[in-house]
N, C-alpha and C positions, 0 to 999 in steps of 0.2 A: 327185640323190640316188641312191646305188647300192642294189642290192637288199638288201644286209645292213643298211644303215642304215634302209631302209624297213620291213623286218621287225621290227627292234628298236623302232622308233618305234611300230608297231602293237601290239607287246607292251606297251610302256609305257602306251599309251592304254587298254588293256584290263585293267590291273591293278586288283584290288579295293582299296578304301580300307581300310587297316588301322589300327585305333585303337590308340594307345599306352596306353589305359586298361585297367585290369584287367577281366576278364570279370565280369558281374553274377553274384554267387554264388547269388542266389536262382534265376536262370534255370538254373544248373547243378545245382540241387537241393542246394546246400551251405549253405543259410542257417543251419542249426543244427550246423554243422561244428565238432567239437571236434578241433582240429589235433593235439593230443598223442595222443589216443586213436586217431585215424585213422592217425597215423604209426606207432604201435605195431602196430596191426592189419596194415597193409600190410607192414611190415618182417618180421613173423613169417610172413606168407603167402609171402614170397619166400625164406625160409630163414635170416633173421637173428634174433638174439636182442636183446631189449631189457631193460635192467636199470635200475630207478629207484634212484638213489643220492642221498643228501643231502649228502655231502662226499667228499673224497678217501680218508678212512679206510674208508668203505664200499666204495669201488672197490678199494682195496688188499686188503681181506678177500675180495672176490669173486674177484680174480685169484688169490690164494693158494689158494682153495678149488676153482677150476676149471681152472687151468693149472699145469703143472710149472714151478716157479720154479728148478729145476735147469737148465732150458734157457734160451737167450738171450732176454731181454725188452729191448726198446728203447722209449724214449719221448722226446717233446719237452716233456713236462710236468715242471717242476722239483719239484712236490709228489709226484711218483711216483718220484723218484730212488732210492728204496730198492730198486727192482728193478734198479738198475745203470745201464747205458749211457745217459748223456745227452751223452757225449763222442764220439759216432759221426757227428756231422753232417758232418764234413769227410773222413771215411773214403772209400776207394774203394767205390762201390756194390756191387761184386762181393764185398766182405768181409761183406756183410749176408746172404749166402745161407743162413746157419744160424739166422736169427732165427725163433723160435717165435711170439712175440707182439709186435706193434707197437701202441703206444697214442699216439694223436694227438687233436687237437681239431678239430672241424668249425667252419666259419664259420657255417653254418646248415643246416637240414634242410627237406625238402619233404614235406608230409603225403601228397599224392596218389600218390606213388610211392616214398616213404621214401628218396629220394636225399639224400646229404650233399655239400655243396660244400666242397672242400678245395683249397688252393693250396700252393705252395712255402713260403709264410710259416708254415704249420702242420705241414707234412709233414717238414720238415728236409731230406729228399731225396725227389725225386719218385718214386723206386723203392719207397719205404717201403710203400705199401698193396698193392703187387703182388708183393713178394718174400717177405714174411713168411708163415708158415703160417696165422696167425690175426691178425685185426685188431680192435683196440678203438678206438672213436671216441667222444669225449666231446661231447655235444650239450646245450646249455642249452635247457630247455623254451620259454623266451621267444624262442628263435631258430628256431622252426619256423614256416614259412609254409604256406599251404594249397595253392598251385598253382605249377607251373613258370613261369607268367606272372609271378607275384610274385618268384620266384627270379631270373629274368632281369632284372627291374627292380632287384633288389638288386645284382646283378653290375654292371649298367649300364656305365659307362665305367671301371670299375676297372682298374688296371694290375697285371699279374702275369705272371710268366714261364711258369708252368704252373698249370693248374687243371683239375679234373675232378669230375664227380658220381660218387659211389659209392653203389650200392644193393645191399645184401645181399652174400653171399659170391659169389665167382667161380663161374660155372657155364656149362656148354656141353653141348649134345646132339649135337655134330658127330662125336663119336668113337663109331662104330658105333651111332649113333642111340640112345645110352644117356646119361642125364643124369650128368655128371661134375662134382663140386665141386672147386674149387681148380686147375683146369687152367691158368688164365691169371691167377691172383691168389690171394688168401687163401681158405683152405678154410672159414673161418668168420668171421663178423662179429658183434661184440657192440657195441651202442650203449649207452653209459652216459648216461642221461637225468638231468641235474642240474636242481634247482630254480633 
């Protein structure tokens, strides 16, 4: 046995046993964890907005009252086609540079860090959450899990070309040690929580 193989074998022998089961919520202090309220609290703490909506008309009213509908709004949601562009899915991604607001749906959200799981299937184009000035994501309250452990179990063996977790607006403090929003993606994120 060569030295490389011997080292790797020793590493394998000393690996901890990792359980595939979810962590005990009581041990984590999460036994009375209200995932929806926790999700809202964490999202707001990292700079995102959360809006409870009962249907698409509530969402349409919110968008009309909080965003300029004179600017370009794109969506993958047929019920929001009143804002225009649902025919941009095959466009050159560079043609989306003037998008003010993108509205997409999340597969699910995670309460502990307010992350939203999105893939090509809901984004239309993978550039969507990163190129628009503002991002709106629809999340069903029933699709919120408590922890990232649960999130990764949901993703499991799923097949997708592109997937990412998004939490809050884009932010960095690398530029002159000052917090900058929107440097690498949307300047603002609003999550539309639906029943």
